[in-house]
PyMOL Python script that loads the backbone (N, CA, C, O; Angstrom):
from pymol import cmd

cmd.read_pdbstr("""\
ATOM      1  N   MET A   1     -14.194 -13.012 -12.701  1.00  0.00           N
ATOM      2  CA  MET A   1     -13.297 -13.953 -12.363  1.00  0.00           C
ATOM      3  C   MET A   1     -12.625 -12.966 -11.606  1.00  0.00           C
ATOM      4  O   MET A   1     -12.973 -11.789 -11.521  1.00  0.00           O
ATOM      5  N   GLU A   2     -11.980 -13.312 -11.246  1.00  0.00           N
ATOM      6  CA  GLU A   2     -11.397 -13.061  -9.392  1.00  0.00           C
ATOM      7  C   GLU A   2      -9.807 -12.076 -10.722  1.00  0.00           C
ATOM      8  O   GLU A   2      -9.267 -12.237 -11.816  1.00  0.00           O
ATOM      9  N   LYS A   3      -9.793 -10.982  -9.326  1.00  0.00           N
ATOM     10  CA  LYS A   3      -8.035 -10.072  -9.798  1.00  0.00           C
ATOM     11  C   LYS A   3      -7.526 -10.723  -8.813  1.00  0.00           C
ATOM     12  O   LYS A   3      -8.168 -10.495  -7.788  1.00  0.00           O
ATOM     13  N   ASN A   4      -6.523 -11.547  -8.626  1.00  0.00           N
ATOM     14  CA  ASN A   4      -5.123 -11.587  -8.127  1.00  0.00           C
ATOM     15  C   ASN A   4      -4.820 -10.353  -7.381  1.00  0.00           C
ATOM     16  O   ASN A   4      -5.313  -9.291  -7.760  1.00  0.00           O
ATOM     17  N   CYS A   5      -4.269 -10.392  -6.646  1.00  0.00           N
ATOM     18  CA  CYS A   5      -3.531  -9.149  -5.802  1.00  0.00           C
ATOM     19  C   CYS A   5      -2.376  -9.427  -6.477  1.00  0.00           C
ATOM     20  O   CYS A   5      -2.028 -10.552  -6.837  1.00  0.00           O
ATOM     21  N   LEU A   6      -1.686  -8.242  -6.677  1.00  0.00           N
ATOM     22  CA  LEU A   6      -0.170  -8.194  -7.229  1.00  0.00           C
ATOM     23  C   LEU A   6       0.756  -7.864  -5.838  1.00  0.00           C
ATOM     24  O   LEU A   6       1.969  -8.069  -5.869  1.00  0.00           O
ATOM     25  N   LEU A   7       0.272  -7.482  -4.951  1.00  0.00           N
ATOM     26  CA  LEU A   7       0.949  -7.884  -3.365  1.00  0.00           C
ATOM     27  C   LEU A   7       1.320  -9.156  -3.247  1.00  0.00           C
ATOM     28  O   LEU A   7       2.461  -9.615  -3.301  1.00  0.00           O
ATOM     29  N   CYS A   8      -0.385 -10.084  -2.969  1.00  0.00           N
ATOM     30  CA  CYS A   8      -0.159 -11.250  -2.126  1.00  0.00           C
ATOM     31  C   CYS A   8       0.013 -12.122  -2.609  1.00  0.00           C
ATOM     32  O   CYS A   8      -0.339 -13.270  -2.338  1.00  0.00           O
ATOM     33  N   GLN A   9       0.581 -11.723  -3.400  1.00  0.00           N
ATOM     34  CA  GLN A   9       0.860 -12.962  -5.891  1.00  0.00           C
ATOM     35  C   GLN A   9       3.370 -12.749  -4.595  1.00  0.00           C
ATOM     36  O   GLN A   9       4.369 -13.421  -4.336  1.00  0.00           O
ATOM     37  N   GLN A  10       2.957 -11.775  -4.464  1.00  0.00           N
ATOM     38  CA  GLN A  10       4.442 -11.385  -4.595  1.00  0.00           C
ATOM     39  C   GLN A  10       4.886 -11.533  -2.552  1.00  0.00           C
ATOM     40  O   GLN A  10       6.065 -11.462  -2.203  1.00  0.00           O
ATOM     41  N   ASN A  11       3.764 -11.727  -1.513  1.00  0.00           N
ATOM     42  CA  ASN A  11       4.471 -12.081  -0.306  1.00  0.00           C
ATOM     43  C   ASN A  11       4.898 -10.981  -0.054  1.00  0.00           C
ATOM     44  O   ASN A  11       5.830 -10.935   0.749  1.00  0.00           O
ATOM     45  N   ILE A  12       4.290  -9.465  -0.742  1.00  0.00           N
ATOM     46  CA  ILE A  12       4.620  -8.487   0.637  1.00  0.00           C
ATOM     47  C   ILE A  12       3.699  -8.000   1.590  1.00  0.00           C
ATOM     48  O   ILE A  12       2.539  -7.616   1.441  1.00  0.00           O
ATOM     49  N   ILE A  13       4.613  -8.105   2.878  1.00  0.00           N
ATOM     50  CA  ILE A  13       3.942  -7.681   4.121  1.00  0.00           C
ATOM     51  C   ILE A  13       3.440  -5.938   4.414  1.00  0.00           C
ATOM     52  O   ILE A  13       2.479  -5.269   4.792  1.00  0.00           O
ATOM     53  N   THR A  14       5.523  -5.753   3.707  1.00  0.00           N
ATOM     54  CA  THR A  14       5.241  -3.724   3.812  1.00  0.00           C
ATOM     55  C   THR A  14       5.759  -3.333   3.111  1.00  0.00           C
ATOM     56  O   THR A  14       6.664  -4.016   2.631  1.00  0.00           O
ATOM     57  N   LEU A  15       5.510  -1.947   2.591  1.00  0.00           N
ATOM     58  CA  LEU A  15       5.654  -0.895   1.771  1.00  0.00           C
ATOM     59  C   LEU A  15       6.636  -0.336   1.517  1.00  0.00           C
ATOM     60  O   LEU A  15       6.310   0.845   1.635  1.00  0.00           O
ATOM     61  N   ASP A  16       8.019  -0.376   1.140  1.00  0.00           N
ATOM     62  CA  ASP A  16       8.510   1.732   2.132  1.00  0.00           C
ATOM     63  C   ASP A  16       9.021   2.162   0.903  1.00  0.00           C
ATOM     64  O   ASP A  16       9.569   1.686  -0.092  1.00  0.00           O
ATOM     65  N   TYR A  17       8.338   4.088   1.681  1.00  0.00           N
ATOM     66  CA  TYR A  17       7.544   4.361   0.342  1.00  0.00           C
ATOM     67  C   TYR A  17       8.639   5.249   0.363  1.00  0.00           C
ATOM     68  O   TYR A  17       8.190   6.395   0.379  1.00  0.00           O
ATOM     69  N   LYS A  18      10.079   5.241   0.373  1.00  0.00           N
ATOM     70  CA  LYS A  18      11.051   5.484  -0.268  1.00  0.00           C
ATOM     71  C   LYS A  18      11.179   4.752  -2.187  1.00  0.00           C
ATOM     72  O   LYS A  18      12.103   4.945  -2.977  1.00  0.00           O
ATOM     73  N   ASN A  19       9.744   3.834  -2.435  1.00  0.00           N
ATOM     74  CA  ASN A  19      10.318   2.971  -3.717  1.00  0.00           C
ATOM     75  C   ASN A  19       9.202   3.394  -4.459  1.00  0.00           C
ATOM     76  O   ASN A  19       8.087   2.880  -4.552  1.00  0.00           O
ATOM     77  N   THR A  20       9.835   4.769  -5.157  1.00  0.00           N
ATOM     78  CA  THR A  20       8.757   5.640  -5.605  1.00  0.00           C
ATOM     79  C   THR A  20       8.536   5.098  -6.707  1.00  0.00           C
ATOM     80  O   THR A  20       8.165   5.969  -7.493  1.00  0.00           O
ATOM     81  N   GLU A  21       8.588   3.564  -7.436  1.00  0.00           N
ATOM     82  CA  GLU A  21       8.914   3.954  -9.250  1.00  0.00           C
ATOM     83  C   GLU A  21       7.798   2.305  -8.209  1.00  0.00           C
ATOM     84  O   GLU A  21       6.577   2.156  -8.267  1.00  0.00           O
ATOM     85  N   PHE A  22       8.509   1.665  -7.650  1.00  0.00           N
ATOM     86  CA  PHE A  22       7.068   0.816  -7.989  1.00  0.00           C
ATOM     87  C   PHE A  22       5.905   1.829  -7.250  1.00  0.00           C
ATOM     88  O   PHE A  22       5.064   2.124  -8.099  1.00  0.00           O
ATOM     89  N   LEU A  23       5.593   2.469  -5.884  1.00  0.00           N
ATOM     90  CA  LEU A  23       4.363   3.284  -5.837  1.00  0.00           C
ATOM     91  C   LEU A  23       3.452   3.843  -7.512  1.00  0.00           C
ATOM     92  O   LEU A  23       2.252   3.996  -7.737  1.00  0.00           O
ATOM     93  N   ARG A  24       4.363   3.975  -8.181  1.00  0.00           N
ATOM     94  CA  ARG A  24       3.544   5.157  -9.174  1.00  0.00           C
ATOM     95  C   ARG A  24       3.009   4.241  -9.679  1.00  0.00           C
ATOM     96  O   ARG A  24       2.314   4.702 -10.584  1.00  0.00           O
ATOM     97  N   GLN A  25       2.847   2.444  -9.601  1.00  0.00           N
ATOM     98  CA  GLN A  25       1.769   2.220 -10.881  1.00  0.00           C
ATOM     99  C   GLN A  25       0.643   1.922 -10.334  1.00  0.00           C
ATOM    100  O   GLN A  25      -0.302   1.301 -10.821  1.00  0.00           O
ATOM    101  N   PHE A  26       0.830   2.638  -8.723  1.00  0.00           N
ATOM    102  CA  PHE A  26      -1.279   2.770  -8.486  1.00  0.00           C
ATOM    103  C   PHE A  26      -1.209   4.059  -7.848  1.00  0.00           C
ATOM    104  O   PHE A  26      -1.257   4.333  -6.649  1.00  0.00           O
ATOM    105  N   LEU A  27      -1.032   5.141  -9.309  1.00  0.00           N
ATOM    106  CA  LEU A  27      -1.200   5.723  -9.601  1.00  0.00           C
ATOM    107  C   LEU A  27      -1.668   6.709 -10.653  1.00  0.00           C
ATOM    108  O   LEU A  27      -0.582   7.033 -11.133  1.00  0.00           O
ATOM    109  N   THR A  28      -2.468   7.308 -11.236  1.00  0.00           N
ATOM    110  CA  THR A  28      -3.335   8.067 -12.397  1.00  0.00           C
ATOM    111  C   THR A  28      -2.307   8.928 -12.638  1.00  0.00           C
ATOM    112  O   THR A  28      -1.442   9.151 -11.790  1.00  0.00           O
ATOM    113  N   GLY A  29      -2.324   9.449 -13.756  1.00  0.00           N
ATOM    114  CA  GLY A  29      -1.208  10.280 -14.687  1.00  0.00           C
ATOM    115  C   GLY A  29      -1.774  11.312 -14.117  1.00  0.00           C
ATOM    116  O   GLY A  29      -0.757  11.987 -13.961  1.00  0.00           O
ATOM    117  N   GLN A  30      -3.037  12.268 -13.475  1.00  0.00           N
ATOM    118  CA  GLN A  30      -2.691  13.346 -12.566  1.00  0.00           C
ATOM    119  C   GLN A  30      -2.930  13.317 -11.585  1.00  0.00           C
ATOM    120  O   GLN A  30      -3.485  14.137 -10.854  1.00  0.00           O
ATOM    121  N   ALA A  31      -2.499  12.250 -11.402  1.00  0.00           N
ATOM    122  CA  ALA A  31      -1.389  11.378  -9.434  1.00  0.00           C
ATOM    123  C   ALA A  31      -2.569  11.197  -8.833  1.00  0.00           C
ATOM    124  O   ALA A  31      -2.836  12.009  -7.947  1.00  0.00           O
ATOM    125  N   LYS A  32      -3.867   9.805  -9.219  1.00  0.00           N
ATOM    126  CA  LYS A  32      -4.087  10.467  -7.669  1.00  0.00           C
ATOM    127  C   LYS A  32      -4.079   8.583  -7.732  1.00  0.00           C
ATOM    128  O   LYS A  32      -3.868   7.681  -8.543  1.00  0.00           O
ATOM    129  N   ILE A  33      -4.375   8.730  -6.613  1.00  0.00           N
ATOM    130  CA  ILE A  33      -4.535   7.278  -5.567  1.00  0.00           C
ATOM    131  C   ILE A  33      -5.569   6.297  -6.906  1.00  0.00           C
ATOM    132  O   ILE A  33      -6.634   6.769  -7.305  1.00  0.00           O
ATOM    133  N   LEU A  34      -5.215   5.414  -7.255  1.00  0.00           N
ATOM    134  CA  LEU A  34      -6.123   4.264  -8.082  1.00  0.00           C
ATOM    135  C   LEU A  34      -6.966   3.987  -7.125  1.00  0.00           C
ATOM    136  O   LEU A  34      -7.034   4.630  -6.078  1.00  0.00           O
ATOM    137  N   PRO A  35      -7.607   3.099  -7.386  1.00  0.00           N
ATOM    138  CA  PRO A  35      -9.503   2.642  -6.736  1.00  0.00           C
ATOM    139  C   PRO A  35      -8.428   1.126  -7.066  1.00  0.00           C
ATOM    140  O   PRO A  35      -7.749   0.824  -8.048  1.00  0.00           O
ATOM    141  N   SER A  36      -8.714   0.322  -5.557  1.00  0.00           N
ATOM    142  CA  SER A  36      -8.127  -0.544  -5.619  1.00  0.00           C
ATOM    143  C   SER A  36      -8.994  -1.974  -7.338  1.00  0.00           C
ATOM    144  O   SER A  36      -8.542  -2.824  -8.105  1.00  0.00           O
ATOM    145  N   LYS A  37     -10.033  -1.482  -7.099  1.00  0.00           N
ATOM    146  CA  LYS A  37     -10.691  -2.475  -8.734  1.00  0.00           C
ATOM    147  C   LYS A  37      -9.959  -2.179 -10.025  1.00  0.00           C
ATOM    148  O   LYS A  37      -9.897  -3.049 -10.894  1.00  0.00           O
ATOM    149  N   ARG A  38      -9.433  -1.054 -10.181  1.00  0.00           N
ATOM    150  CA  ARG A  38      -9.179  -0.518 -11.176  1.00  0.00           C
ATOM    151  C   ARG A  38      -7.068  -1.017 -10.778  1.00  0.00           C
ATOM    152  O   ARG A  38      -6.282  -1.174 -11.712  1.00  0.00           O
ATOM    153  N   SER A  39      -6.591  -1.170  -9.133  1.00  0.00           N
ATOM    154  CA  SER A  39      -4.742  -1.149  -9.705  1.00  0.00           C
ATOM    155  C   SER A  39      -4.993  -3.199  -9.274  1.00  0.00           C
ATOM    156  O   SER A  39      -4.287  -4.032  -9.841  1.00  0.00           O
ATOM    157  N   GLY A  40      -5.820  -3.506  -8.484  1.00  0.00           N
ATOM    158  CA  GLY A  40      -6.363  -4.991  -8.509  1.00  0.00           C
ATOM    159  C   GLY A  40      -5.029  -6.102  -6.932  1.00  0.00           C
ATOM    160  O   GLY A  40      -4.180  -6.976  -6.760  1.00  0.00           O
ATOM    161  N   THR A  41      -6.117  -4.775  -6.119  1.00  0.00           N
ATOM    162  CA  THR A  41      -5.130  -4.745  -4.634  1.00  0.00           C
ATOM    163  C   THR A  41      -6.243  -5.654  -4.158  1.00  0.00           C
ATOM    164  O   THR A  41      -7.268  -5.694  -4.839  1.00  0.00           O
ATOM    165  N   CYS A  42      -6.178  -6.173  -3.382  1.00  0.00           N
ATOM    166  CA  CYS A  42      -6.895  -6.492  -2.138  1.00  0.00           C
ATOM    167  C   CYS A  42      -7.039  -5.045  -1.040  1.00  0.00           C
ATOM    168  O   CYS A  42      -6.188  -4.158  -1.112  1.00  0.00           O
ATOM    169  N   ASN A  43      -8.316  -4.940   0.043  1.00  0.00           N
ATOM    170  CA  ASN A  43      -7.889  -4.497   0.678  1.00  0.00           C
ATOM    171  C   ASN A  43      -7.603  -4.065   1.536  1.00  0.00           C
ATOM    172  O   ASN A  43      -8.355  -3.235   2.049  1.00  0.00           O
ATOM    173  N   LYS A  44      -6.327  -4.409   2.166  1.00  0.00           N
ATOM    174  CA  LYS A  44      -5.691  -4.596   3.024  1.00  0.00           C
ATOM    175  C   LYS A  44      -4.331  -4.373   2.715  1.00  0.00           C
ATOM    176  O   LYS A  44      -3.467  -3.859   3.426  1.00  0.00           O
ATOM    177  N   HIS A  45      -4.219  -4.971   1.184  1.00  0.00           N
ATOM    178  CA  HIS A  45      -3.531  -4.023   0.928  1.00  0.00           C
ATOM    179  C   HIS A  45      -2.754  -2.440   0.379  1.00  0.00           C
ATOM    180  O   HIS A  45      -1.646  -1.905   0.329  1.00  0.00           O
ATOM    181  N   GLN A  46      -4.698  -2.084  -0.083  1.00  0.00           N
ATOM    182  CA  GLN A  46      -5.078  -0.783  -1.103  1.00  0.00           C
ATOM    183  C   GLN A  46      -4.792  -0.096   0.135  1.00  0.00           C
ATOM    184  O   GLN A  46      -4.098   0.891  -0.106  1.00  0.00           O
ATOM    185  N   ARG A  47      -5.161  -0.280   1.897  1.00  0.00           N
ATOM    186  CA  ARG A  47      -4.454   0.780   2.710  1.00  0.00           C
ATOM    187  C   ARG A  47      -3.330   0.638   2.534  1.00  0.00           C
ATOM    188  O   ARG A  47      -2.927   1.801   2.504  1.00  0.00           O
ATOM    189  N   LEU A  48      -2.835   0.266   2.448  1.00  0.00           N
ATOM    190  CA  LEU A  48      -1.105   0.068   2.968  1.00  0.00           C
ATOM    191  C   LEU A  48      -1.102   0.762   1.646  1.00  0.00           C
ATOM    192  O   LEU A  48      -1.719   1.769   1.993  1.00  0.00           O
ATOM    193  N   VAL A  49      -0.791   0.987   0.084  1.00  0.00           N
ATOM    194  CA  VAL A  49      -0.281   1.327  -0.850  1.00  0.00           C
ATOM    195  C   VAL A  49      -0.691   2.558  -0.270  1.00  0.00           C
ATOM    196  O   VAL A  49      -0.164   3.025   0.740  1.00  0.00           O
ATOM    197  N   SER A  50      -1.633   3.098  -0.902  1.00  0.00           N
ATOM    198  CA  SER A  50      -2.071   4.168   0.440  1.00  0.00           C
ATOM    199  C   SER A  50      -1.794   5.559   1.299  1.00  0.00           C
ATOM    200  O   SER A  50      -1.964   6.773   1.186  1.00  0.00           O
ATOM    201  N   SER A  51      -1.158   4.411   2.404  1.00  0.00           N
ATOM    202  CA  SER A  51      -1.104   5.106   3.300  1.00  0.00           C
ATOM    203  C   SER A  51       1.171   5.682   3.366  1.00  0.00           C
ATOM    204  O   SER A  51       1.856   6.499   3.981  1.00  0.00           O
ATOM    205  N   SER A  52       1.458   4.305   2.031  1.00  0.00           N
ATOM    206  CA  SER A  52       3.306   4.789   1.686  1.00  0.00           C
ATOM    207  C   SER A  52       2.383   5.525   0.857  1.00  0.00           C
ATOM    208  O   SER A  52       1.725   6.251   1.602  1.00  0.00           O
ATOM    209  N   ILE A  53       1.995   5.685  -0.488  1.00  0.00           N
ATOM    210  CA  ILE A  53       1.740   6.897  -1.110  1.00  0.00           C
ATOM    211  C   ILE A  53       1.172   8.647  -0.317  1.00  0.00           C
ATOM    212  O   ILE A  53       1.005   9.696  -0.940  1.00  0.00           O
ATOM    213  N   LYS A  54       1.048   8.485   0.734  1.00  0.00           N
ATOM    214  CA  LYS A  54       1.004   9.432   1.459  1.00  0.00           C
ATOM    215  C   LYS A  54       1.834  10.157   2.455  1.00  0.00           C
ATOM    216  O   LYS A  54       1.754  11.265   2.987  1.00  0.00           O
ATOM    217  N   ARG A  55       2.557   9.279   2.519  1.00  0.00           N
ATOM    218  CA  ARG A  55       3.554   9.214   3.624  1.00  0.00           C
ATOM    219  C   ARG A  55       5.027   9.955   2.492  1.00  0.00           C
ATOM    220  O   ARG A  55       5.839  10.834   2.781  1.00  0.00           O
ATOM    221  N   ALA A  56       4.845   9.010   0.979  1.00  0.00           N
ATOM    222  CA  ALA A  56       6.174  10.011   0.194  1.00  0.00           C
ATOM    223  C   ALA A  56       5.308  11.017  -0.602  1.00  0.00           C
ATOM    224  O   ALA A  56       6.069  11.939  -0.898  1.00  0.00           O
ATOM    225  N   ARG A  57       3.974  11.289  -1.124  1.00  0.00           N
ATOM    226  CA  ARG A  57       4.373  13.463  -1.088  1.00  0.00           C
ATOM    227  C   ARG A  57       3.668  13.847  -0.090  1.00  0.00           C
ATOM    228  O   ARG A  57       2.747  14.656  -0.200  1.00  0.00           O
ATOM    229  N   PHE A  58       4.184  13.072   1.461  1.00  0.00           N
ATOM    230  CA  PHE A  58       3.975  14.125   2.597  1.00  0.00           C
ATOM    231  C   PHE A  58       6.147  14.627   2.793  1.00  0.00           C
ATOM    232  O   PHE A  58       6.697  15.634   3.238  1.00  0.00           O
ATOM    233  N   MET A  59       6.812  13.079   2.088  1.00  0.00           N
ATOM    234  CA  MET A  59       8.497  13.612   2.273  1.00  0.00           C
ATOM    235  C   MET A  59       9.087  14.267   0.512  1.00  0.00           C
ATOM    236  O   MET A  59      10.240  14.297   0.083  1.00  0.00           O
ATOM    237  N   ALA A  60       7.902  14.681  -0.119  1.00  0.00           N
ATOM    238  CA  ALA A  60       7.957  15.821  -1.825  1.00  0.00           C
ATOM    239  C   ALA A  60       8.554  14.327  -2.630  1.00  0.00           C
ATOM    240  O   ALA A  60       9.145  14.539  -3.689  1.00  0.00           O
ATOM    241  N   LEU A  61       8.426  12.820  -2.176  1.00  0.00           N
ATOM    242  CA  LEU A  61       9.189  12.422  -3.791  1.00  0.00           C
ATOM    243  C   LEU A  61       8.192  11.308  -4.234  1.00  0.00           C
ATOM    244  O   LEU A  61       8.408  10.165  -4.635  1.00  0.00           O
ATOM    245  N   LEU A  62       7.062  11.980  -4.039  1.00  0.00           N
ATOM    246  CA  LEU A  62       5.842  12.033  -5.616  1.00  0.00           C
ATOM    247  C   LEU A  62       4.624  13.196  -5.473  1.00  0.00           C
ATOM    248  O   LEU A  62       4.434  13.963  -4.529  1.00  0.00           O
ATOM    249  N   PRO A  63       4.335  13.147  -5.951  1.00  0.00           N
ATOM    250  CA  PRO A  63       3.910  14.511  -5.994  1.00  0.00           C
ATOM    251  C   PRO A  63       1.902  14.398  -5.845  1.00  0.00           C
ATOM    252  O   PRO A  63       1.015  13.565  -6.032  1.00  0.00           O
ATOM    253  N   PHE A  64       2.061  15.923  -5.367  1.00  0.00           N
ATOM    254  CA  PHE A  64       0.320  16.235  -5.048  1.00  0.00           C
ATOM    255  C   PHE A  64      -0.476  15.930  -6.363  1.00  0.00           C
ATOM    256  O   PHE A  64      -1.389  15.103  -6.372  1.00  0.00           O
ATOM    257  N   THR A  65      -0.114  16.589  -7.400  1.00  0.00           N
ATOM    258  CA  THR A  65      -0.803  17.214  -8.384  1.00  0.00           C
ATOM    259  C   THR A  65      -0.032  16.936  -9.727  1.00  0.00           C
ATOM    260  O   THR A  65       1.168  17.179  -9.850  1.00  0.00           O
ATOM    261  N   SER A  66      -0.875  16.367 -10.798  1.00  0.00           N
ATOM    262  CA  SER A  66       0.718  16.993 -11.447  1.00  0.00           C
ATOM    263  C   SER A  66       0.187  18.325 -12.117  1.00  0.00           C
ATOM    264  O   SER A  66      -0.982  18.667 -11.938  1.00  0.00           O
ATOM    265  N   ARG A  67       1.173  19.174 -12.995  1.00  0.00           N
ATOM    266  CA  ARG A  67       0.134  20.146 -13.723  1.00  0.00           C
ATOM    267  C   ARG A  67       0.419  20.055 -15.456  1.00  0.00           C
ATOM    268  O   ARG A  67      -0.266  20.723 -16.230  1.00  0.00           O
TER     269      ARG A  67
END
""", "prot")
cmd.dss("prot")
cmd.show_as("cartoon", "prot")
cmd.util.cbc("prot")
cmd.orient("prot")
């Protein structure tokens, strides 16, 4: 059974790094980026998610680690 990409289903083309509530879905409890197998995203959207998370981390909207 194939997982369908959440972002493909919702026709999301661009991700806003300021939407931290949505991006937190793709982080583990230790603030690591979930792999595409666990998050269920396709390769194209996984790259988009990870770059948005990295931008949000740089702008101090998301944590690099959780302690």
